[in-house]
Phi, psi and omega in degrees: 000132181283145173284123179229171174256167180290355182275357182291163178302136186236173177279358177272141174289138175057046178296121181285154178261358177196165178295323180297319177296317178299314180297315181298317179296320179298311181295320179294331179277354175094013175233174192260146177283066180248133177254114179263129177237112181241164178152167178282320179222153172090351186292327178295314180296316179298316181299314181288328174298315180296317177301318180295321179294322181293318173090175188281346184282352176250152182268117191237144168242146180231138174233132179214186178295342179276347180133198183243130174249130175242118182054037177085358182256126179289133182260157174274133182083188182222308185294310182296315177299323180291324174299323178292323176300315181298321177296318181292328176295319180292322185279346182094002177287338173235150180266320185204152176231145179239128182242111175275106194255123176270164185296321182298316178291322182299326182291347181253004184293138170289141183276074177238132184283104186217354184255142184279325181227133171235121180241138180232117188281318182182170171236297186227005181055031176063028180257124183297323182300327180299320181290339180272313189251343188268197180272016187297327181297317177295317181299313183295326176291331185277332188304312180300320180294322178297313181297325181290347176277355178284125182290155174297120187101353177279177185238136178258122179249121190230149169288108184284354181258347177266112189302320181295333180270314186300327183291348178290345180282352181302130182069009178232025188304321184283350179237024183236148170237129179250133181246134177203157181293344175210174178259015183272338180297144188307314184293316181293318180299315180295319180296318179297313182296331180276000179093009180284163179278133179229159170233133188201176177249130178219127181051044178063024175239141169285128183233155178206151178136198177230181190301326182277343185211061176282153179210159175258143177261303180193171178281148179295331181285359174271356182270091182300319183292344178258028182053043180056042175093352181290323181275095184299327180293328176285326174299320178295321175300321177297321178295319178297314180295321178295326177295319177296318178300319177301315185291334182257009170086020179285149181286146182298323180296320179290322179296313180298317179297320179293321178296322179294321188267351185292140171232142175286095191288120182296333185273330180262337180216065183297139178084013178255059180053050178286145178243113180237159182233142171219122182055035177082354181266122179286137172241125177258121187252124186219172174257150178302144181219151174297166186300328183290337173261342180283332185304312178294331176292318179299318178299319180294317180296321179299319183277337185274319187296146178257328180228241183275151170249119178256112187255124179252122181234141174254222180281152177240054186295333181272000179259131179304139180304324181296343184257354186297323179296318179292323175299315178298320179297315180296314179296320180293336181295325186249353186265140171279326177219140178243111183258109190252127173276111186272341184076188179286152181297338182273355183292330183075014180283124186279062182297338180298334179293322176294315179300312183296324177296319179297324183285353178283350179287152180301320174240091185287156178280167168289130180248122182238119178274144177222156182289325185226161175297320182297319179296319179295319182291319178298322178294320178298319178296322180290328181282333191295137175243172178305137179081353173285164175228139175254133176244114184252120177248114183219138175284346177231064185297334179300338180288354180259012181304323187291346176286340178227075189292338183271105185302130173075009183230157172220170182284002175271352183087000178279133178224163180293121183278158175269151183287156180287153177296141181263000000 
């Protein structure tokens, strides 16, 4: 495969040669330079990756479930600040806005074509149980409305491996980019053969482009936030973000540099598979997930750990009760010890289902109950030896900030890097 830049002729209509060109074209066409990122998992990482790729030289606003940030400053409220963002985009006071969209909000969107980019990370990862017990019903009702907010001339960026998402590219092939870990999945393969733009992994390299102009960005083992390529779901997030970068005209060199320097920042996006260190022991901080989203994480943890995995779990209130046993089984499969925060006896939280699931493994882990997540985590730190890994699952990961008081730093010397100049 030849090394090319993102400026080569592409399979997208009206491919911009820079972010400024993309922004100018959007405004002239009557819609806003807003990038919408929706999905069940991964949207926070993709949104922050895109922000990192764009860099500090552009004026950016961000909207998420935590609120609205304008030029890095958190605003009070949500609707009024976002209306102000749209006004500032039109006037030129802002260059671009990124909207991390959850399904509940997506279901209330007015169907007006106004967004320049719409990206959808996943719905159910092709797991039938998700459609039965998960939020898939809300997601599936929301998908048509999200797509309808894409302006004529905008670009749809889709997970080409999630069937519910990939099929949204039908009749939109010339304005769609499909991302997948390979080009073998049916949707990605068909899109590739028809000359569409794809993002994929080939020979351990992130690649993007179409049949006439494929290119490599960087090696997967350069992705520190993806455990140097071990975490396939994070590699896929990198592909999604790179696809958005392609659509808005960012240079390949800047995209690759941003991917190398990106860290999943515990302070701005807690619980998004953050990697922190204490006394040389890595702690991976995540949010509880149903079994259909936990499986790729388990594969990554299995391949990443060098010695024992000490898993600390709190409540799984967002996980269907019917799935708790399977979650426990998956965690127990790779964990040497499972430290469970049971809460007060009056809570009624069925933590025993997680324990019983873990004990279904041929070689079950040691299961230790604790009253609180903090007590369980402190015990894990005391137990940890060199080469061990701690996996912390918490619905309130921000409450663990005091364990790493120095923002953006760890005792390994790794810090959150700044994006490369574009």
